N, C-alpha and C positions, 0 to 999 in steps of 0.2 A: 504494500500500500504506500501511496505517496502522500505525505503530510508535511506541513511546515513546522508544527509544534510537537509532533510525536515521532519517535523512532521505534520501529517495530521489527521483531524477528520471530521466527517460528521454527521449532525443532522438536521432533518426536512428540508432536501433539501438544506442545507447551508453547503458548504465545506470550511474548514479553514485550511490554510497552515502556519506553523511557520518555518521560515528559521533557521536552527539549527546548526550554526557554531560559537557559542559565543566566543570561544577562539581566533578566527580571526575576531571578530566583524561582523560575517556573510558575509565576503567578497566573491564576486562572482568569482568562479574558473570554470575550465572545467567540473569538476564533478557536480557542481551545475547545469550547463546547460543541462547535460545529464539527470539528475534526474528531472529537472523542465520540460523539453520537454516530458519526459515519463509521468509526471503528467498531462500535457496538453492533451496528447493522451487519457488518462483516462477520463478527464473531458469532452472533446469534444464528447465522446461516451456515455455520461450520460445525456440524455434529461430531466430526472426528476430533475436534479439539478436546483436551482433557483438563487443562488448567490455564489460568491467566496470571501473569506476574506484572505488577506495576511498580515502577521506581522513577527516580528523577535524575536529571543530568546536573553535575556540579555539586555544590555544597548544600543544596536544598532538595527536599522531596517536592513540596509545594509550599511557598511562603505566603499562602493566602490568595484571596481574590485580588484582581488588579485594581488597586486603589485609584490609580490615575484615571482609569476608565470609569470607575464608580463615582468619582467626585463630580462628574458632570451630569449625573442622572437626576431626573425628577422622580416623584413617587411612582408614577406609572412605569417608568423604565426600570426602577429598582425592583418593583413587584415582578416584572417579567424576568429580570436577571435572577432573582431568587427562585422563581418557579422553574426556570431552565436548569439551574443547578440541582434543585431537588429532584426533578424528573430524570435528569441524567444519572444522578447517583442511585436513584431507585432502579433504573435499568441495570446499572452495574450490580447492585445487590441481588437483582432478580435473575441474573445470568444462570443458566443451568449448570455451568461448570464452576468449580471453586476459584476464588480470586484471592491472590496473595499480595499484600502490600509489602514492599521491601523499602522501608523508610530510611533513606540514606543521609538525611540531614534535617533541616527545618521542616516541620509539618505544622503549619500555623493556619488558623482560621479555616478557609476552604480546603486546605491541604489536610488538616486533621479530619475534617468532615469526609473527605474522599477516603481516607484510611478507615474511618468508621464504617463506611459502606462496603468494605472488603470483608472477606470471610475470615482471614487470618492475617495478622500483622507481625512482621519481623522488623527489627530496628537495628541499625548500627549503634555502637556504644556512644557515638557522638550525636545521635539524633536528639531533637528537641520537639516537644509537642505543646501546643497552646491553642486556646480559643480567645484571642485578644480583642474581640470586637468591641467590648465595653469601653476599652481605652480610646476608641474612635467615636464613642457615643452611639454605637450600633449593637444589634443583636446578631448572632449567627443567622445566616440565611439559607443554608443548605441542609437543614434538619439536624444541626449539631445539638440544639437544645432537646432533641428527642432521642437520637441514637446514643449520645454520650451517657445519659443517666441509665438507659436500658443496659448499657454495657458495663459501666463501672460503679453504678449505684448513684443515688441522688446526691449524697453529700460530697462524694469525690467529684462528681460532675459540677455541682454548684461551686465548689472551690475553684475549679478551672474557669468556669463561665463568669463568675462574679469578680475574680481578681484579675483575670487575663494573663496571669503569670505563666511563664514557660516551665515545663517540668522535664526532667531528664528521662532518658530511655530507661534507666533503672527504676525510677518512680512510675513510669508508664507500665513497666512490667509488674510492679508491685500491686497496682490497682486493677490490672487486668485489661488495660488498653492495648498492651503488646503481649504476644505469646512467647517471644524469644528475642534475646539480644545477642549480637555477635560483633566481632571486630569489623570495622568498615571494609577492609579488603576481602572479607569472606561473605559479605551480605548477599550478593547475587548468587554466589555458589550455594549458600545455605537455602535461599529461596528456591533455587533450581532443584536441589536435593529433595526438598519437601514436595515440590510439584511432581517430581519423578515418582516419589513414594505414592502420592495420591493417584498418579496415572497408572500405577501397577495394580490398583484395586479394581474391583468390578465397576465398569463405567456406568452401568445403569444404577447400581447401588449408590455410588457416589452422588449422582444427580438427585436421586430420591432422598438421600439423607439431607442434603442441603435444602431441598424443597420442604421437607418435613420440619426442619428446624426453623427456617425462615417463616413458613406458614404458621407454625405452631405459636410463634411469638405474637402473631396477630389474631389468634383465635383462642377460644376457651380450651381448658385442659382436656375435657372429655371428648370434644370434637377432634382435637389434635391426636389424641390416642386412637380414636377410631380411624383416622387417616393413616396412622402408623400401621395399624393392623392390615389395612387394605394394601398398602405398599409392600409390607413384609410378605404377604401372601402372593402378591403379583410376581415376585421373583422366584417362586417355586415353579417347576417345569420350565425354567428359564435360566437366567444367569446364576441364581442362587443354587440351583441343582448342580450345575457344572462346578461351582466353587466347592460345594460339599463333597462331590465325587472326587474332585482333585485332591482334597484334603485326605479323604479315606484311602485313596490310591497312592498317596505320597508323591504327587507330581504337581508341576505348576498348572494352574487353571488356564484353560484355553478360552479366554473371553471372546465375545463377538468382536469382529474387527470394528474399530471405531467408526468407520464410514457407515456401518450398518446400524449403529445406535442412534435412535431418534430422540431428540430432547423432549422432556415432559412438557405438556401444554399447560 
């Protein structure tokens, strides 16, 4: 794919996206959202893909939304800019494949919000996270006030949201914002290793697990459990049967070829 703000590679069913506006610390602007949505169109139509990795070029993951662009907005334009970000990150969250954020540096404002929309977050030891919008007299606009407390709890979220202070990768790990911290030079290697591990699992099962978790967070416990039962049963006489037979026969499972796996609707 050809983009101005995104660098993409694909190998072994793993798609990697590097946000490439280092001069502006990869700040999110309207052009980013155009290109990122075009990228999501591409990924959604690629059932052979098994995982997506997102990282940033230079010393930032994403240092927030582009303040220079926002400063000239009126309320109508700001409303559209917020809705665009929310809808884009919702699409990212709803992808059928797992999404891994490899946070290489500053993840501030919209950058932190993008990481929150990913399924797993890895961070380099020098990464920094913040929701600093209140220091500008603003609130988060890309669902940060909603995803952050759901992930780290209300009090941890309110500390970040009300003070606007940056927290370290170690503190992000402590509160559950990050799942793993590694040295900067190993970040993409670690993300790739995790993506490979996920890609080695049953492709239908992986998609169903993600859909069950994401859907369950938006529904009642009983309804979510009923959905789990249906998805569990759907893998018998299917991928699950092959996985169990392979286990009993002490051999690697022969999953369906990725091109034959259809994403859940």
